[in-house]
C-alpha positions as CSV (number, residue, x, y, z in Angstrom):
1,X,0.0,0.0,0.0
2,X,1.4,3.4,-0.9
3,X,1.4,6.5,1.0
4,X,1.5,10.2,0.2
5,X,1.7,13.1,2.9
6,X,0.4,16.3,2.7
7,X,2.0,19.4,4.5
8,X,0.4,22.9,4.6
9,X,3.0,25.6,4.6
10,X,3.8,27.7,7.7
11,X,2.3,30.7,9.1
12,X,2.1,34.1,7.1
13,X,1.5,37.5,7.6
14,X,-1.9,37.2,5.7
15,X,-2.7,34.3,7.5
16,X,-2.4,36.2,10.8
17,X,-4.5,38.8,9.2
18,X,-7.1,36.5,8.1
19,X,-6.4,37.5,4.5
20,X,-6.7,35.1,1.4
21,X,-3.3,34.6,0.2
22,X,-4.3,32.3,-2.8
23,X,-1.7,32.8,-5.8
24,X,-0.2,35.9,-4.2
25,X,3.5,35.1,-3.2
26,X,3.2,36.0,0.5
27,X,6.4,35.1,2.8
28,X,6.5,32.9,6.3
29,X,6.4,34.8,9.5
30,X,9.2,33.9,11.8
31,X,6.8,31.6,13.8
32,X,6.0,30.1,10.0
33,X,9.8,29.2,9.6
34,X,9.8,27.6,13.3
35,X,6.7,25.6,12.3
36,X,8.5,24.4,9.2
37,X,11.4,23.4,11.2
38,X,9.3,21.6,13.8
39,X,7.6,19.8,11.1
40,X,10.8,18.3,9.8
41,X,11.8,17.2,13.5
42,X,8.2,15.7,13.7
43,X,8.7,13.8,10.5
44,X,11.9,12.5,11.7
45,X,10.6,11.3,15.2
46,X,7.6,9.7,13.3
47,X,9.7,7.7,11.0
48,X,8.1,9.2,8.1
49,X,10.1,8.0,5.1
50,X,9.8,9.5,1.8
51,X,11.4,9.6,-1.5
52,X,10.9,13.1,-2.3
53,X,9.3,16.2,-1.3
54,X,7.4,18.2,-4.1
55,X,6.5,21.9,-3.2
56,X,4.4,24.7,-4.5
57,X,6.6,27.5,-6.6
58,X,5.2,30.1,-3.9
59,X,7.8,31.2,-1.6
60,X,5.7,30.2,1.8
61,X,5.4,26.4,0.4
62,X,9.0,26.4,-0.7
63,X,10.5,27.7,2.6
64,X,8.7,25.3,4.4
65,X,9.7,22.5,2.2
66,X,13.2,23.4,2.4
67,X,13.2,23.6,6.0
68,X,11.6,20.1,6.1
69,X,14.3,18.8,3.5
70,X,17.3,20.4,5.5
71,X,15.8,18.7,8.7
72,X,15.2,15.2,7.2
73,X,17.6,14.9,4.3
74,X,14.5,14.2,1.9
75,X,15.4,15.8,-1.5
76,X,13.1,18.5,-2.4
77,X,11.8,19.5,-5.9
78,X,9.6,22.2,-7.3
79,X,6.0,21.2,-8.6
80,X,4.5,24.1,-10.5
81,X,0.8,22.1,-10.3
82,X,1.0,22.5,-6.6
83,X,0.6,26.5,-6.4
84,X,-2.3,27.8,-4.6
85,X,-5.7,28.4,-6.5
86,X,-6.1,31.9,-8.0
87,X,-8.9,33.4,-6.2
88,X,-8.8,36.7,-8.5
89,X,-10.5,39.4,-6.9
90,X,-10.7,38.0,-3.8
91,X,-7.2,37.7,-2.9
92,X,-6.1,39.9,0.0
93,X,-9.4,40.1,1.0
94,X,-11.0,38.4,4.4
95,X,-10.8,34.6,4.3
96,X,-14.3,34.6,6.3
97,X,-15.9,37.4,4.2
98,X,-19.6,36.8,3.1
99,X,-19.2,37.2,-0.9
100,X,-16.0,35.1,-1.0
101,X,-17.9,32.0,1.2
102,X,-20.8,32.1,-1.4
103,X,-18.1,32.2,-4.2
104,X,-16.3,29.0,-2.9
105,X,-19.4,27.0,-3.4
106,X,-19.5,27.9,-7.1
107,X,-17.2,24.9,-8.5
108,X,-17.6,25.6,-12.3
109,X,-17.0,29.6,-12.2
110,X,-13.8,31.3,-12.2
111,X,-13.3,33.7,-9.7
112,X,-13.0,37.2,-11.3
113,X,-9.4,37.0,-12.8
114,X,-9.0,33.9,-11.0
115,X,-9.3,29.8,-11.5
116,X,-12.3,27.6,-10.9
117,X,-12.4,24.9,-8.4
118,X,-12.8,22.4,-11.4
119,X,-9.7,23.8,-13.1
120,X,-7.8,23.4,-9.9
121,X,-9.0,19.9,-9.0
122,X,-7.9,19.1,-12.7
123,X,-4.4,19.7,-12.3
124,X,-4.2,18.4,-8.3
125,X,-6.0,15.1,-9.4
126,X,-3.5,14.6,-12.7
127,X,-0.5,15.1,-10.3
128,X,-1.9,12.6,-7.5
129,X,-2.6,10.2,-10.6
130,X,0.9,10.3,-11.4
131,X,2.2,10.1,-7.8
132,X,0.1,7.0,-7.2
133,X,1.4,5.4,-10.6
134,X,5.1,6.1,-9.3
135,X,5.2,3.5,-6.5
136,X,7.3,6.3,-4.7
137,X,6.3,8.0,-1.3
138,X,6.1,11.8,-1.7
139,X,5.3,14.4,0.7
140,X,3.5,17.3,-0.9
141,X,4.1,21.1,0.7
142,X,1.3,23.2,-0.6
143,X,-1.7,25.4,0.7
144,X,-5.1,25.0,2.1
145,X,-6.9,25.0,-1.3
146,X,-4.8,22.2,-2.5
147,X,-5.5,20.5,1.0
148,X,-9.2,20.6,-0.2
149,X,-8.7,18.8,-3.6
150,X,-6.2,16.3,-1.9
151,X,-8.7,15.5,0.8
152,X,-11.6,14.9,-2.1
153,X,-9.4,12.8,-3.8
154,X,-9.3,10.2,-0.9
155,X,-12.5,11.0,0.6
156,X,-16.1,11.5,-0.5
157,X,-16.9,15.2,0.6
158,X,-20.1,17.3,0.1
159,X,-20.0,20.8,-1.2
160,X,-20.3,22.0,2.1
161,X,-17.5,19.7,3.8
162,X,-15.3,20.7,0.8
163,X,-15.7,24.5,1.4
164,X,-15.3,24.0,5.2
165,X,-12.2,21.6,5.0
166,X,-8.8,22.9,5.9
167,X,-5.4,22.1,7.3
168,X,-3.6,23.8,10.1
169,X,-0.3,25.6,9.3
170,X,2.4,22.6,9.1
171,X,0.1,19.9,9.9
172,X,1.0,16.4,8.5
173,X,-1.8,14.4,6.9
174,X,-1.0,11.0,5.9
175,X,-3.2,9.4,3.1
176,X,-3.2,5.8,1.8
177,X,-3.8,4.4,-1.7
């Protein structure tokens, strides 16, 4: 039975400010860097073995992945498909904003200037299909929007469950094929 692990990046300033980061390149806070280092230690302590870390090209995920790689010795490589969903006009707005919460339920529609949930799911599902076929174990370091899609690949979810699903900063989630 194969495994894949998902890790959300460490804390960013916009996480603290309750803003949507999306495809905007926002750096980690000092706490975010510490969280990433601690996650690397946790992976070692739990004996998690992986062939490679794949990470989003956005700096918050890249820095998280590189900290984990330094702590564990697992090689890391950028994977462009792990880039967070482009939330268009909602980027930098409140994550719990009423209009954004309604827009998140519209899977087919693109956010104005952004990307639809279906387009996001296509690129992540394609990546997961490739990971599964590889017979290797990967740690994917990415974003909360990506976490939703990964969860939906492995588990049935209602639209409401999908929209509400989230992973805490630097949490490690294991999935099995």
